[in-house]
Structures are given as structure tokens and as C-alpha cells.
ROKE-882504 format. One line per field, with one value per residue (C-alpha): residue in three letters; x, y, z. Coordinates in steps of 0.2 Angstrom, whole numbers, plus 5000, padded with zeros to 4 digits. Example, Ala and Ser with C-alpha at 12.3 -4.5 7.8 and 13.67 -1.06 7.14 Angstrom:
residues 2
resn <- c(ALA  SER)
u <- c(5062  5068)
v <- c(4978  4995)
w <- c(5039  5036)
END
This chain:
residues 164
resn <- c(MET  LYS  PRO  LEU  ARG  ALA  VAL  VAL  LEU  ALA  GLY  ILE  THR  VAL  ALA  ALA  GLY  ALA  LEU  SER  TRP  ALA  GLY  SER  ARG  LEU  TRP  ASN  SER  VAL  SER  THR  LEU  PRO  GLY  VAL  PRO  PRO  ALA  ALA  PRO  ILE  VAL  LEU  ALA  VAL  ILE  ALA  VAL  VAL  LEU  LEU  ALA  THR  ALA  VAL  SER  ILE  ARG  ALA  ARG  LEU  ARG  ASP  GLN  ARG  ASN  ARG  VAL  PRO  GLY  ALA  LYS  GLY  VAL  ASP  PRO  LEU  SER  ALA  ALA  ARG  ALA  LEU  VAL  LEU  ALA  GLN  ALA  SER  ALA  LEU  VAL  ALA  ALA  LEU  VAL  THR  GLY  VAL  TYR  GLY  GLY  MET  GLY  ILE  PHE  LEU  ILE  SER  LEU  TRP  ASP  SER  ALA  PRO  ALA  ARG  LYS  GLY  GLN  SER  VAL  THR  ALA  LEU  PHE  ALA  VAL  ILE  ALA  GLY  VAL  ALA  VAL  MET  ALA  ALA  GLY  LEU  TRP  LEU  GLN  HIS  ILE  CYS  ARG  LEU  PRO  GLU  ASP  PRO  ASP  GLU  GLN  ARG  GLN  ALA  GLN  VAL  PRO  HIS  HIS  ARG)
u <- c(5343  5346  5342  5328  5331  5319  5322  5312  5298  5296  5293  5281  5271  5271  5268  5252  5247  5245  5236  5225  5222  5215  5206  5199  5192  5186  5177  5171  5164  5155  5146  5152  5168  5170  5177  5194  5193  5194  5205  5217  5231  5226  5233  5247  5252  5250  5261  5274  5275  5276  5292  5300  5298  5309  5320  5323  5325  5337  5347  5348  5353  5367  5374  5375  5382  5395  5400  5402  5388  5388  5371  5368  5354  5359  5349  5346  5347  5332  5321  5334  5329  5309  5311  5322  5308  5294  5301  5304  5288  5278  5288  5283  5264  5266  5275  5257  5245  5253  5252  5232  5226  5240  5230  5216  5217  5225  5208  5197  5205  5200  5181  5181  5173  5158  5158  5162  5159  5175  5185  5185  5190  5204  5210  5210  5217  5232  5233  5235  5249  5259  5256  5260  5277  5281  5279  5293  5303  5303  5307  5323  5325  5323  5332  5348  5352  5347  5363  5377  5391  5405  5419  5434  5440  5428  5430  5450  5446  5435  5447  5461  5461  5461  5474  5479)
v <- c(4702  4702  4715  4718  4719  4728  4713  4705  4718  4718  4702  4700  4716  4708  4689  4700  4710  4694  4685  4699  4702  4685  4684  4701  4693  4677  4687  4698  4685  4676  4691  4708  4714  4724  4742  4748  4755  4776  4776  4762  4778  4788  4776  4768  4787  4792  4777  4782  4799  4791  4778  4795  4805  4789  4791  4809  4810  4795  4801  4817  4807  4799  4812  4822  4809  4805  4825  4826  4840  4846  4840  4829  4814  4798  4784  4768  4751  4745  4759  4756  4741  4743  4755  4741  4730  4742  4746  4730  4724  4741  4737  4719  4722  4736  4728  4715  4727  4737  4721  4718  4736  4734  4720  4726  4743  4734  4726  4741  4749  4738  4738  4761  4758  4744  4752  4770  4768  4759  4773  4780  4767  4764  4782  4777  4758  4771  4783  4767  4761  4776  4777  4759  4763  4775  4765  4752  4769  4774  4757  4753  4769  4769  4749  4760  4772  4758  4746  4742  4750  4737  4726  4732  4716  4707  4716  4713  4691  4691  4703  4689  4672  4658  4645  4626)
w <- c(4797  4774  4767  4757  4739  4724  4714  4728  4728  4710  4709  4722  4714  4695  4701  4710  4698  4687  4698  4702  4683  4681  4696  4692  4674  4682  4696  4683  4671  4687  4697  4698  4704  4719  4718  4723  4741  4738  4755  4747  4739  4756  4768  4758  4755  4773  4776  4763  4772  4790  4783  4774  4789  4798  4784  4787  4807  4807  4793  4804  4817  4811  4803  4818  4828  4816  4815  4832  4834  4853  4861  4846  4851  4846  4837  4847  4842  4845  4839  4823  4822  4826  4810  4797  4800  4799  4783  4778  4783  4773  4757  4756  4758  4747  4733  4736  4738  4723  4711  4715  4714  4699  4691  4695  4687  4670  4669  4676  4662  4649  4653  4649  4634  4640  4659  4658  4679  4679  4674  4692  4701  4688  4692  4709  4707  4697  4711  4721  4712  4714  4732  4733  4723  4738  4752  4743  4741  4757  4764  4753  4757  4776  4775  4765  4783  4796  4788  4798  4793  4786  4799  4792  4798  4790  4774  4775  4778  4762  4750  4757  4748  4759  4754  4762)
END
């Protein structure tokens, strides 16, 4: 499994944000744009906390295992792989959702003067963006913790040039 890069997440977020902003403008010109769900930042924050707690737990177990702490509980490779998949999937979905709420939020800010009721929704969108960034950061950190150490033989082969 290839590691997920922050640049990819940023690209997804920006693209989704641009599409969301344009879609929000179009939707609002035809009809009334639906509001930002108040639960969005809460759900994203809970996911960020779960990812963070998982990362802290795995990191502590790996450290105890590496330091040969007596009675240290090891990390099951299958559990680490599941945590890695959860981290990457959560970060990808958070990038998309962050872009959507970011684009909507930017559009809603432009309506502050004409529709004061949209101020609360733009604040909710802002909190959703902050929570989404937290999910992406926690996912990338958990991915970093779950990576396997480099194989010394593979490192040596990569450093030695092959001549024919």
C-alpha cells in the first residue's frame, strides 16, 4: 500500500472546494441552497479523536515493544493494517468533505450582507473545515506511525548503482 501524501489531500480539498463554491452559486441562483448540517463538525471531530487515540495507542505499544518493556503488549500486524486503511480512507473522505464545506462556506460568507441567517451556517462550515483538517492530520500521523521500517538490504541495493 502506497503512503498517502499531504499534497494529494490538499489537491482533493482545493478541487472539491472550487466545485462546491461553483455548485453553491448555481444552486442558490436556481433555488435555495440547503444549509450546512450542524452535526458535520461534530462528526468530523469525533473521527479525528478516534484516529488520534488509535495513533497514540499504537505508538506507545511500538515504543514499549522496541524498548523491550516487560509485559509490553505487541501490535498485531492485522490490527495495524486495519488502522492504516482507516487512516487513509478517513483522510481521503475528510479532504473531500473539507473542500465541499470550504467552498460552501466561502459562498455563504458572500451572502452575509443580504442573508444574515447564513452567518451561522458559514461559521458551522468553518468549524467543519477545521475538524476536517484535523482528521487529515490525524490520518497522516497514524499512517506515519504504522509504516514499516526500511529493510537494510533494500536500502543497500538502492544506494549501490547497478553497472552492466
